[in-house]
KELO-912579 format. One record per residue (C-alpha): residue in one letter; x, y, z. Coordinates in steps of 0.5 Angstrom, whole numbers, plus 500, padded with zeros to 3 digits. Example, Ala and Ser with C-alpha at 12.3 -4.5 7.8 and 13.67 -1.06 7.14 Angstrom:
% residues 2
A525491516 S527498514 
This chain:
% residues 166
M500500500 R503506498 K500514499 I502521497 A499527500 F502534497 V502539503 S499546503 A501549509 E508552510 N513549514 E519550517 E523544514 G519547507 I517540505 R512540500 K510533499 V510527504 M509519501 I507513506 S510506504 G507501508 S505493509 G503490516 D510490518 G510498519 A511504515 F516508512 L514516511 F518520506 G519527506 Y520532499 N522539499 T518539492 I512536488 L517533484 D518526483 C525524486 N529521492 S526524499 I530528503 W529524509 N525518511 E522515517 W520508520 Y513507524 E511501527 N504502524 L501506519 E497510524 D503513527 A505516520 D498519518 E498522525 H504524524 C503527517 E496530520 S500534527 E506536523 Y503537515 G496538517 V494532512 T487530512 P486523511 D482527505 D488529502 W492522500 I492519494 S493512493 I499510488 P501503486 D506499490 P513500487 Q516494482 N521489484 F528493485 C526500484 N526505489 L520506495 D521514495 Y520514487 I512514484 M515513478 P518506477 V525508477 R531504480 I539504480 K541500474 G544493475 R540492482 D536487479 V542483477 G546484483 R551490480 P548496482 E551502479 F550507484 D548514480 N545510474 W538511474 E533507470 T526508469 L521503465 I518507459 N513502455 G515496458 K523497457 W528500462 E531506459 S536511462 F534516467 N536523470 P532525476 P529532473 Y533536480 E534542475 L527543474 I525544481 G523552482 T522552474 A515554470 M512548467 T506546463 G501543466 N503536462 E510537465 I507538472 L503532471 F509528469 F515530473 S510530479 G511521477 L503522477 W501522469 D500514469 E495514476 F492521473 E490518466 Q487512469 A483516473 K480520468 K478514465 C475511471 D475515477 R474523476 K474524483 K481521484 A483525477 R480532480 K483530486 I490530483 L491536479 E488540486 A493537490 L498540484 R495546484 F491547477 D486552478 K479551478 E478553470 S484549468 I481543472 K474544469 T478544461 I482538462 L476533465 
């Protein structure tokens, strides 16, 4: 089980997004200083999902309605990315650290995390893609318009843009 929420309130850490990745054995909480899909800047371990949820609500104002469910990561992929991203060679036991790859149309391709885009102006499509939510949004647009709207609102699309897109 994984879910993300975008933080709307200012906080002294500058956290813009949180992700929980959990199972019956506990939960990781990841914190990000950007809405882009990239490595988290910190992570914490909780014994259960409820404690991680409670921390997000008390520290960042994230309510149960703010969460967006996302798929679990594929084998060998990083837990803190939304998109399938892994260290090249990890799947065969020969990791090449600082060499990343992502799954595009069923094939693993080289990938450079979009750190240089942090703080730049982007189009709506770029925001959706680099947030890691493109596939999730496209699927939701077809069969769960409430979730599609929630994704656009979380990414701070304005009401007129949301109306046009949906």
